[in-house]
C-alpha positions in Angstrom: 27.1 -11.2 4.4 24.5 -12.7 2.1 20.9 -11.3 2.3 19.1 -13.9 0.1 18.2 -17.2 1.7 19.7 -19.2 -1.0 23.0 -17.3 -0.7 23.0 -17.8 3.1 22.6 -21.5 2.5 25.4 -21.5 -0.1 27.7 -19.8 2.4 26.8 -22.5 5.0 27.5 -25.3 2.5 30.7 -23.7 1.3 32.0 -23.5 4.9 31.0 -27.1 5.7 32.8 -28.3 2.5 35.9 -26.2 3.3 36.2 -27.7 6.7 35.7 -31.3 5.3 38.2 -30.7 2.5 40.8 -29.3 5.0 40.4 -32.4 7.2 40.9 -34.7 4.2 43.9 -32.7 3.0 45.4 -32.9 6.5 44.9 -36.7 6.6 46.8 -37.1 3.2 49.6 -35.0 4.6 49.8 -37.1 7.7 50.0 -40.3 5.7 52.8 -38.8 3.6 54.7 -37.7 6.8 54.4 -41.2 8.2 56.2 -42.6 5.1 58.8 -39.9 5.3 59.4 -40.5 9.0 59.9 -44.2 8.4 62.4 -43.4 5.6 64.3 -41.0 7.8 64.5 -43.6 10.5 66.0 -46.0 8.0 63.3 -48.7 8.5 62.6 -49.9 5.0 59.9 -52.4 6.1 58.0 -49.8 8.0 58.4 -47.4 5.1 56.9 -49.9 2.7 54.0 -50.6 5.0 53.3 -46.8 5.5 53.6 -46.3 1.7 51.1 -49.2 1.1 48.7 -47.5 3.5 49.3 -44.0 2.1 48.7 -44.8 -1.6 44.9 -45.5 -1.3 44.4 -42.3 0.7 46.3 -40.3 -1.9 44.3 -41.8 -4.7 41.0 -41.2 -2.9 41.9 -37.6 -2.5 42.3 -37.3 -6.3 38.8 -38.8 -6.7 37.3 -36.3 -4.3 39.0 -33.4 -5.9 41.2 -32.6 -3.0 44.4 -33.0 -4.9 45.2 -32.9 -8.7 46.1 -36.2 -10.3 49.6 -35.1 -11.3 50.5 -33.9 -7.8 49.3 -37.3 -6.4 51.4 -39.2 -8.9 54.4 -37.0 -8.1 54.1 -37.8 -4.4 53.7 -41.5 -4.9 56.6 -41.6 -7.3 59.0 -39.7 -5.1 58.1 -41.7 -2.0 58.5 -44.9 -3.9 61.9 -43.8 -5.2 63.0 -42.9 -1.6 62.0 -46.3 -0.4 63.8 -48.0 -3.3 66.9 -45.9 -2.6 67.2 -47.3 0.9 68.5 -50.7 -0.3 
């Protein structure tokens, strides 16, 4: 454990940020799962709506440093391809 006051504060900040980032990452995963669930159910309209709701959340996670830009682009591309393939 840290002995210096500034190190103790850093440890507290790091833990707080870790929990916040974990929450944000979980939210992104949930949004992606909603799209996948709609795709699996075969409901294209629901899948499009869920995709439309998920894209801003994915993009915000990139801006906050939760997810790399290429990973976000890969998720969006694959989800969109799945939705297009439902036709």
